[in-house]
N, C-alpha and C positions, 0 to 999 in steps of 0.2 A: 540264559546266561547273558549278561550285559557286555556289550562290546567295549573294549578299553578306549579311552579318549585318545585321539591322535593329536600330537602337538606338532605344529608346523613352524612355529616361531620360537626362538629361545626366549626364556623369561627375562633375561637381562643381557645387555650387550656384552659380547665376548670378542676377543681377538680372533682373527682367522689365520690359519696356517698358510704359509706362502705356497705357491705352486711348486717351487723347488723342493720344499720340505715334504709336501704331499707326494710328489713324484718319487723322491728318495725312499719314503716309507713304503709306497706301493711296489717299488722295484724289489723289495725284500719279500714280496708275497707272490711266489711263482704261480702261474696258471697255464692252462692249455691254450693253444693258439688256433684260431679259426679264421676263415674268410667268410664274411657275410656277403651274399650275392642276391641280386634281384634284377628284373628287367625294367627299364624306364618306359615312359609313354610311347617311345618310338621302337620298343622291343630291343633296344641295345642293352648288352650286359653291363652291369655295374657291380663293383665289389670292393671291399676294403678289409684289411687285416683287423681282427678284433679279438682281444683277450678278455673283454668285459662281457662274459656270458655266464649265465647262471640258470640252473633248473629252479623252477618256482613251485610246480605242482605236478603230481602224478595223475590225479583225477580231477579235471582233464589234464593231459600232458601239456604243460606250458613252460616255456623258457623265456628269458629276457636277454636282450643284447643292448648295449649302450653304444650309440653311433654319434659321431661328431655332428652337431647341428650345422646345417648348410652343406653337408657333403652330398655329392651326386648319388652316392649309394643310399643315403637316408631318403633323399628325394624319390628315388626309384622305389624303395620299400613303401613309402607313404602313398605314392601314385598307384602302384600295383596292388597294394594290400597284402603282399606276400613276400617271403624271402626264404632263402636257403642258408643254413649254417653248415659250412664244410669244416669238419674237425680234421686238422692237418696231422699227418704222420711225421715221424722223426726225420725222414728224408726230405721234407718239404721246406726247409729253411729258406731257400732261394725264393720260393713262391710267397712265403710270409713277408719277406723283405720287399718283393716286387709289389705286392698289394698294399704295403704300408708306404710305398714311395710316391704315390700319386702319378705314376707313369700312365700316360693317356691311352696307350695301346696294350695294356697288360694282358687282356684276353687274347691277343694275337700271339702271346709268348708262352701260353700254357694250354694243355689239352682240357677241354671242357665239353659237357653235354647239357642240353636243356630240352624242354618240351614237356608235354603233358605226361605225368602229373607233377613234374618238378616245379617248385615255387620260385626257383632261380637257378642259375648255372651251377652244375656240380663239377668240381675240379677233380676229374676222374683219376688223374695220375698222382695227385697230392693229398687227397682226403682219404682217411680210413673210414669215415662215416659222414653221411649228410642227413640233415633234418630239414624237411620242407614244412614251412610254417605259414599260417594265416595270421595277419595282424589282428590282435585282440584288443590292445590298449596301448596308448602312447602317453608319455609324460616328459615334458622338457624340464631338465634340471641343469642350470648353469649353461655350459657350452656344449652339452650333449642331450640327446633324446633317448630315453629308455623306451624300448619297444618290446612289448610282451607279445609272444607268438604262440599260438596253439599248434602243436606239432601234428601235422596231418599224416606224415609218413617219415619213417626213418629207414635209411638204406645203408647197409654195411657194404662199403666199396672194396675194402681190403683188410686183411688181418695183419695190421702193422701197429707198432708202438706209437703213442702220441708225441707230438712236438710240444715242448714247454717253453715258457718265457719268464725269466726272473733275473734280477740283478743286471738288467739291460743286456741279457744274453739269451740266445736260443740254445736249447739242449734237448736231446732225445731222452725219453723215459729210460732209466737204467735197465739193463737186462737183468733178469732174475738170477 
């Protein structure tokens, strides 16, 4: 079977949606909330809130995360070649906001664990599950870097409902 051609450039010039229009559209697409973590070259923990996470493949197990280009967390992921994706539970709104804030000492304010075989800090009080990933591939697109990670280990930390983000609000998954 022949692979389909990949088009990377539009065939004709087109207008581009504004950042405000795009942000408004994406706010109507709720998603789960994660904190992506890694250790930098000095073994210091780094992390940022991320709702741009997607499963890519089951065989092998691969997911992708989109991280702001130039962020200390992205730098740590690229330096270490590994990262953890902490899926936050419904009670972790404060932690989601903390890791989105840029607070320099955020890891001093939440409980976390790391060490072999963790690929990055696990937020043990705020994540219902963590995936430890090895960097497989990266691609810069605009102001973000897409990082594909091969899941080496998935750890269920707690049996809790997930935290969601949409319409610029955090909400817990509704009870059944």
